[in-house]
MITORTOR-780367 format. One line per 10 residues: number of its first residue (from 1); their letters; for each residue x negated, y negated, z negated of C-alpha. Coordinates in steps of 0.1 Angstrom, whole numbers, padded with zeros to 4 digits. Example, Ala and Ser with C-alpha at 12.3 -4.5 7.8 and 13.67 -1.06 7.14 Angstrom:
residues 2
1	as	-0123,0045,-0078 | -0137,0011,-0071
END
This chain:
residues 546
1	xxxxxxxxxx	0133,-0250,0870 | 0119,-0216,0879 | 0086,-0233,0889 | 0083,-0251,0856 | 0088,-0219,0836 | 0061,-0201,0856 | 0036,-0229,0849 | 0044,-0228,0812 | 0041,-0190,0809 | 0009,-0190,0829
11	xxxxxxxxxx	-0006,-0217,0807 | 0004,-0199,0775 | -0012,-0167,0787 | -0044,-0185,0796 | -0046,-0201,0761 | -0040,-0167,0745 | -0067,-0151,0766 | -0091,-0179,0758 | -0084,-0175,0720 | -0090,-0138,0723
21	xxxxxxxxxx	-0123,-0144,0740 | -0134,-0168,0712 | -0121,-0144,0685 | -0143,-0116,0698 | -0173,-0138,0691 | -0164,-0144,0654 | -0177,-0121,0625 | -0151,-0097,0612 | -0143,-0101,0575 | -0131,-0069,0558
31	xxxxxxxxxx	-0104,-0070,0531 | -0114,-0062,0495 | -0108,-0025,0488 | -0078,-0018,0466 | -0086,0003,0435 | -0056,0022,0423 | -0051,0032,0386 | -0064,0067,0382 | -0052,0092,0356 | -0078,0102,0329
41	xxxxxxxxxx	-0073,0138,0318 | -0103,0140,0295 | -0085,0129,0263 | -0050,0142,0268 | -0017,0129,0283 | -0011,0092,0288 | -0047,0080,0294 | -0058,0062,0326 | -0090,0046,0337 | -0092,0008,0333
51	xxxxxxxxxx	-0099,-0003,0369 | -0135,-0010,0376 | -0147,0008,0344 | -0153,0043,0331 | -0132,0036,0300 | -0099,0055,0295 | -0070,0037,0279 | -0037,0048,0264 | -0009,0023,0256 | 0017,0035,0231
61	xxxxxxxxxx	0044,0019,0210 | 0074,0024,0187 | 0108,0008,0182 | 0127,0016,0150 | 0159,0007,0132 | 0165,0015,0096 | 0194,0009,0072 | 0199,0022,0037 | 0216,0018,0003 | 0208,0024,-0033
71	xxxxxxxxxx	0234,0020,-0061 | 0227,-0011,-0083 | 0255,-0022,-0107 | 0233,-0049,-0123 | 0239,-0083,-0107 | 0219,-0103,-0132 | 0182,-0112,-0133 | 0181,-0116,-0096 | 0194,-0081,-0090 | 0224,-0068,-0072
81	xxxxxxxxxx	0214,-0059,-0036 | 0226,-0025,-0025 | 0221,-0026,0013 | 0189,-0029,0033 | 0180,-0033,0070 | 0149,-0033,0090 | 0139,-0035,0127 | 0102,-0027,0135 | 0080,-0027,0165 | 0046,-0011,0170
91	xxxxxxxxxx	0021,-0015,0198 | -0012,0005,0200 | -0041,0006,0223 | -0066,0036,0224 | -0097,0030,0245 | -0123,0058,0249 | -0156,0061,0268 | -0178,0091,0271 | -0215,0084,0262 | -0247,0103,0257
101	xxxxxxxxxx	-0238,0102,0219 | -0203,0115,0223 | -0170,0096,0226 | -0170,0058,0219 | -0135,0050,0207 | -0117,0017,0198 | -0082,0019,0184 | -0060,-0011,0175 | -0024,-0011,0163 | -0002,-0039,0153
111	xxxxxxxxxx	0032,-0037,0135 | 0059,-0064,0133 | 0091,-0062,0115 | 0121,-0081,0102 | 0137,-0067,0071 | 0164,-0078,0046 | 0176,-0067,0012 | 0152,-0065,-0018 | 0148,-0028,-0013 | 0130,-0032,0020
121	xxxxxxxxxx	0118,-0068,0015 | 0088,-0055,-0003 | 0073,-0076,-0031 | 0043,-0052,-0029 | 0036,-0064,0007 | 0039,-0100,-0004 | 0014,-0095,-0032 | -0011,-0080,-0007 | -0006,-0107,0019 | 0010,-0084,0045
131	xxxxxxxxxx	0043,-0104,0048 | 0061,-0137,0043 | 0096,-0144,0030 | 0125,-0168,0035 | 0130,-0197,0011 | 0168,-0202,0012 | 0189,-0197,-0019 | 0205,-0166,-0006 | 0175,-0154,0014 | 0146,-0159,-0010
141	xxxxxxxxxx	0129,-0125,-0014 | 0158,-0109,0005 | 0148,-0118,0041 | 0112,-0110,0050 | 0091,-0107,0082 | 0056,-0093,0087 | 0029,-0092,0113 | 0002,-0068,0103 | -0031,-0056,0118 | -0022,-0020,0109
151	xxxxxxxxxx	-0053,-0004,0125 | -0084,-0018,0142 | -0114,0005,0141 | -0143,0018,0161 | -0156,0054,0161 | -0190,0063,0175 | -0214,0092,0167 | -0197,0101,0135 | -0192,0064,0123 | -0158,0049,0116
161	xxxxxxxxxx	-0158,0011,0111 | -0129,-0012,0107 | -0093,-0011,0094 | -0081,0025,0091 | -0064,0049,0068 | -0084,0058,0037 | -0105,0090,0039 | -0093,0098,0004 | -0057,0105,0017 | -0044,0138,0028
171	xxxxxxxxxx	-0006,0144,0028 | 0003,0107,0029 | 0040,0112,0031 | 0036,0131,0064 | 0071,0146,0064 | 0091,0118,0048 | 0111,0088,0061 | 0110,0066,0030 | 0078,0078,0014 | 0087,0082,-0023
181	xxxxxxxxxx	0066,0110,-0035 | 0034,0106,-0055 | 0001,0110,-0037 | -0023,0085,-0022 | -0011,0068,0010 | -0031,0037,0020 | -0023,0034,0057 | -0046,0004,0062 | -0078,-0005,0044 | -0112,-0019,0055
191	xxxxxxxxxx	-0139,0007,0056 | -0172,0019,0069 | -0176,0057,0070 | -0197,0085,0084 | -0183,0120,0091 | -0204,0150,0097 | -0187,0179,0115 | -0200,0214,0110 | -0192,0246,0129 | -0161,0265,0119
201	xxxxxxxxxx	-0138,0235,0112 | -0157,0221,0082 | -0163,0183,0079 | -0177,0160,0053 | -0172,0122,0050 | -0187,0095,0029 | -0168,0062,0030 | -0173,0027,0017 | -0139,0011,0013 | -0123,-0022,0004
211	xxxxxxxxxx	-0114,-0022,-0033 | -0087,-0049,-0030 | -0062,-0024,-0017 | -0067,0000,-0046 | -0067,-0025,-0075 | -0040,-0026,-0101 | -0043,-0057,-0124 | -0057,-0054,-0158 | -0031,-0059,-0185 | -0036,-0090,-0206
221	xxxxxxxxxx	-0005,-0111,-0214 | -0002,-0148,-0208 | -0008,-0169,-0240 | 0016,-0193,-0258 | 0009,-0227,-0274 | 0033,-0250,-0293 | 0062,-0226,-0287 | 0060,-0225,-0249 | 0044,-0200,-0226 | 0015,-0214,-0207
231	xxxxxxxxxx	0008,-0195,-0175 | -0024,-0194,-0155 | -0009,-0216,-0128 | -0006,-0244,-0154 | -0041,-0239,-0166 | -0055,-0241,-0130 | -0034,-0270,-0120 | -0018,-0251,-0091 | 0018,-0259,-0099 | 0045,-0244,-0120
241	xxxxxxxxxx	0061,-0224,-0091 | 0028,-0208,-0080 | 0021,-0172,-0088 | -0005,-0170,-0116 | -0038,-0157,-0102 | -0053,-0155,-0137 | -0038,-0141,-0168 | -0053,-0152,-0202 | -0051,-0140,-0237 | -0050,-0166,-0265
251	xxxxxxxxxx	-0069,-0159,-0298 | -0066,-0124,-0286 | -0094,-0108,-0305 | -0086,-0111,-0342 | -0118,-0092,-0350 | -0139,-0117,-0330 | -0118,-0149,-0330 | -0124,-0154,-0293 | -0099,-0172,-0270 | -0090,-0174,-0233
261	xxxxxxxxxx	-0102,-0144,-0215 | -0103,-0144,-0177 | -0087,-0111,-0168 | -0089,-0114,-0130 | -0109,-0087,-0112 | -0135,-0098,-0087 | -0146,-0079,-0056 | -0181,-0069,-0069 | -0185,-0034,-0056 | -0168,-0015,-0028
271	xxxxxxxxxx	-0150,0018,-0036 | -0170,0048,-0027 | -0150,0078,-0013 | -0162,0113,-0005 | -0141,0139,0013 | -0147,0176,0022 | -0122,0189,0047 | -0115,0222,0064 | -0093,0227,0095 | -0083,0261,0109
281	xxxxxxxxxx	-0055,0276,0129 | -0037,0285,0096 | -0037,0249,0084 | -0061,0226,0065 | -0075,0218,0031 | -0092,0188,0016 | -0110,0178,-0016 | -0115,0140,-0022 | -0132,0119,-0048 | -0135,0082,-0054
291	xxxxxxxxxx	-0153,0057,-0076 | -0135,0024,-0083 | -0148,-0005,-0104 | -0126,-0023,-0129 | -0139,-0056,-0142 | -0130,-0088,-0161 | -0146,-0122,-0158 | -0152,-0130,-0195 | -0143,-0159,-0218 | -0135,-0193,-0202
301	xxxxxxxxxx	-0156,-0222,-0213 | -0129,-0249,-0208 | -0113,-0260,-0241 | -0083,-0280,-0249 | -0057,-0260,-0229 | -0023,-0268,-0245 | -0041,-0283,-0274 | -0058,-0249,-0283 | -0094,-0245,-0291 | -0120,-0231,-0267
311	xxxxxxxxxx	-0142,-0200,-0271 | -0154,-0192,-0306 | -0188,-0202,-0320 | -0221,-0183,-0318 | -0209,-0159,-0345 | -0181,-0148,-0321 | -0207,-0140,-0294 | -0227,-0120,-0319 | -0197,-0100,-0329 | -0190,-0093,-0292
321	xxxxxxxxxx	-0226,-0083,-0285 | -0223,-0058,-0314 | -0195,-0042,-0294 | -0216,-0042,-0262 | -0198,-0071,-0246 | -0217,-0100,-0232 | -0196,-0132,-0230 | -0165,-0111,-0225 | -0175,-0101,-0190 | -0176,-0064,-0185
331	xxxxxxxxxx	-0172,-0035,-0161 | -0157,-0001,-0164 | -0161,0027,-0138 | -0128,0042,-0128 | -0126,0074,-0107 | -0102,0097,-0090 | -0101,0132,-0075 | -0075,0148,-0053 | -0071,0182,-0037 | -0046,0193,-0011
341	xxxxxxxxxx	-0037,0221,0012 | -0015,0223,0043 | -0003,0257,0056 | 0012,0261,0091 | 0042,0284,0091 | 0050,0293,0127 | 0061,0328,0116 | 0092,0310,0101 | 0097,0286,0130 | 0074,0268,0154
351	xxxxxxxxxx	0064,0235,0138 | 0071,0245,0102 | 0045,0235,0076 | 0040,0232,0039 | 0019,0207,0018 | 0008,0210,-0018 | -0013,0182,-0033 | -0025,0170,-0067 | -0044,0139,-0079 | -0059,0126,-0112
361	xxxxxxxxxx	-0074,0092,-0120 | -0088,0071,-0148 | -0089,0034,-0141 | -0078,0039,-0105 | -0040,0046,-0105 | -0034,0038,-0068 | -0055,0068,-0059 | -0028,0090,-0074 | 0000,0072,-0055 | 0020,0070,-0087
371	xxxxxxxxxx	0032,0034,-0079 | 0041,0041,-0043 | 0078,0040,-0049 | 0079,0015,-0078 | 0055,-0010,-0063 | 0018,-0018,-0065 | -0005,-0047,-0074 | 0013,-0055,-0106 | 0008,-0045,-0142 | 0044,-0037,-0148
381	xxxxxxxxxx	0077,-0036,-0128 | 0110,-0018,-0127 | 0111,0016,-0108 | 0140,0002,-0087 | 0158,-0031,-0087 | 0179,-0036,-0118 | 0165,-0007,-0138 | 0168,-0006,-0175 | 0131,-0009,-0183 | 0097,-0016,-0168
391	xxxxxxxxxx	0070,0009,-0160 | 0036,-0002,-0171 | 0009,0007,-0145 | -0023,-0013,-0150 | -0057,0002,-0142 | -0069,-0008,-0176 | -0059,-0027,-0207 | -0081,-0052,-0226 | -0081,-0040,-0262 | -0073,-0071,-0282
401	xxxxxxxxxx	-0093,-0060,-0312 | -0125,-0048,-0296 | -0124,-0068,-0263 | -0132,-0037,-0244 | -0115,-0023,-0213 | -0095,0009,-0221 | -0089,0027,-0188 | -0055,0041,-0179 | -0050,0077,-0171 | -0026,0090,-0144
411	xxxxxxxxxx	-0019,0121,-0124 | 0006,0132,-0097 | 0014,0165,-0080 | 0036,0167,-0048 | 0049,0193,-0024 | 0067,0191,0009 | 0081,0216,0034 | 0092,0209,0070 | 0115,0233,0087 | 0128,0234,0124
421	xxxxxxxxxx	0163,0248,0125 | 0161,0245,0163 | 0137,0227,0186 | 0160,0196,0183 | 0169,0198,0146 | 0145,0197,0116 | 0146,0190,0079 | 0121,0181,0052 | 0123,0191,0016 | 0099,0173,-0008
431	xxxxxxxxxx	0093,0164,-0045 | 0067,0151,-0069 | 0060,0145,-0105 | 0035,0121,-0122 | 0028,0102,-0154 | 0007,0075,-0168 | -0010,0075,-0203 | -0023,0046,-0224 | -0045,0046,-0255 | -0022,0046,-0285
441	xxxxxxxxxx	-0046,0025,-0305 | -0046,-0002,-0278 | -0008,-0006,-0279 | -0008,-0009,-0317 | -0036,-0035,-0315 | -0015,-0057,-0293 | 0013,-0055,-0318 | -0009,-0070,-0345 | -0012,-0103,-0326 | 0025,-0111,-0330
451	xxxxxxxxxx	0036,-0145,-0316 | 0005,-0151,-0295 | 0021,-0130,-0268 | 0052,-0135,-0248 | 0086,-0119,-0253 | 0085,-0081,-0247 | 0052,-0075,-0264 | 0055,-0048,-0290 | 0066,-0061,-0324 | 0042,-0054,-0352
461	xxxxxxxxxx	0037,-0017,-0356 | 0033,-0020,-0393 | 0057,-0047,-0404 | 0085,-0037,-0380 | 0078,-0002,-0369 | 0114,0004,-0356 | 0112,-0025,-0331 | 0077,-0015,-0321 | 0089,0020,-0314 | 0116,0007,-0290
471	xxxxxxxxxx	0093,-0016,-0270 | 0086,-0005,-0234 | 0052,-0023,-0234 | 0023,0000,-0226 | 0045,0031,-0231 | 0035,0063,-0215 | 0059,0069,-0186 | 0067,0096,-0160 | 0085,0098,-0127 | 0100,0126,-0107
481	xxxxxxxxxx	0112,0123,-0071 | 0130,0148,-0050 | 0146,0145,-0016 | 0156,0160,0017 | 0163,0149,0053 | 0179,0160,0085 | 0166,0147,0118 | 0180,0152,0153 | 0157,0148,0184 | 0180,0151,0214
491	xxxxxxxxxx	0152,0142,0238 | 0114,0140,0234 | 0101,0112,0212 | 0136,0101,0200 | 0144,0107,0163 | 0178,0100,0147 | 0178,0110,0110 | 0190,0104,0075 | 0171,0110,0042 | 0183,0111,0006
501	xxxxxxxxxx	0161,0108,-0025 | 0165,0111,-0062 | 0142,0091,-0085 | 0141,0097,-0122 | 0119,0075,-0144 | 0114,0080,-0181 | 0093,0072,-0212 | 0075,0103,-0223 | 0082,0099,-0260 | 0112,0083,-0278
511	xxxxxxxxxx	0134,0056,-0264 | 0131,0019,-0253 | 0152,-0012,-0252 | 0178,-0014,-0224 | 0170,-0046,-0205 | 0204,-0046,-0188 | 0221,-0049,-0222 | 0200,-0072,-0244 | 0207,-0077,-0281 | 0189,-0071,-0314
521	xxxxxxxxxx	0202,-0065,-0349 | 0193,-0086,-0379 | 0159,-0068,-0382 | 0150,-0075,-0346 | 0156,-0039,-0335 | 0172,-0035,-0301 | 0208,-0024,-0303 | 0210,-0006,-0269 | 0183,0019,-0259 | 0176,0042,-0231
531	xxxxxxxxxx	0151,0071,-0224 | 0153,0073,-0186 | 0167,0057,-0156 | 0181,0077,-0127 | 0186,0064,-0091 | 0193,0077,-0057 | 0184,0062,-0023 | 0198,0070,0012 | 0182,0057,0044 | 0189,0064,0080
541	xxxxxx	0166,0058,0110 | 0167,0056,0147 | 0132,0057,0163 | 0117,0059,0198 | 0080,0065,0204 | 0064,0061,0237
END
């Protein structure tokens, strides 16, 4: 046995030696070098080099839970929700490369959320294609999800191109949780801009921006025929449940006998925005201006809708031409200006700051932010669900006697103060006021058309002045908001807070019919009237940024 083991061990050693000899003759193949992720300190904390490149990348995100309530005693007309919930996630990538022309930057950010309750299931976001909603009987418009390209822009040598915040904006609800005050706040729009930075903290920007995200519809009620309202969805053959993309007036111009006006605004020109900004250790200041086109398409050539006649004869066109209108199609140039200042107040407490901002617009209401709480992209809606009357907030109104666009005027002024009680506890105090004004003559002109317009249009100003005076249609309106918050940050990048807001909406003169208590007397005059609607909203938030 011992002899056999000796032979086997000797043979194994010989084979190993032979293998070693042959291995020495083979080429040596080196392993690929391992490149470890390196920290990039050129652009602040959190950046690292993408392996194999000279590009620095930062990955960040957010997780948020929100819940809130707003009193709503009205359970009719689809109202009644008092609670709201939302869960939100955000993922962002920030890539930067140093070049001979300065920093080349690409920034992308996506947001996804699930929300419920009509207070957080935003109809505004539905109207602008930023969300989709459930279809169940108890979930329709009350359960909503969204996936949004919130940011996607490139910055290079002073250029900014892509989806970004409007350069018109300044305060943009910086200190608020809910974001109820007036003031422009378009977090995402498509734009191409150039910024020139001067010595001393001064910069100037000229920006070409997407008009779709700043457009309030032109007011022009749907028409009626044979006693029934005929919406644009019927006219276009889309289906009775489809939202009406076109609103028409029937026989709307008594002075011209024209019918069927296409009031949809087309994207014909971009908005042009200019901003002058100054940044210094004490704070910052900005002056912004914008040009915004409002337009209508003109008279439709199709006749026979609901048995009604088509456009008027040549004499009608002649009357329109005398008013400077060609086939009904026309354009009006809206505009807006905004000024704001932010003051840092470290002498009170580190991190303290104060904003003051004001905006004015004609034919460009969204630049004032007046509709931010109530809702945008609609000619009229209630300030909160179940309110007693509608606010009217179109960019312009088609005068039914002249056929011309009458631009709407609006302004807002807002202020906000942030105070740190301790490094872990802070509070914000904020408020705003704004109002919208319409041409008085335009409102009276609508009342002359009587039954050609749907329920809610002002009754005739001359044959029934009492009913006309109580109609909310195209009434000047104002809104005041005021609120405060308390936020606890026990550790870095974690916020746990609650915010309460008061919202007061009113007509600026007289009273209007109370939509929650309908009823007229024998003369068609509303029995129940109101002048203002007051509401409060409370929302809490738990948020982690990383």
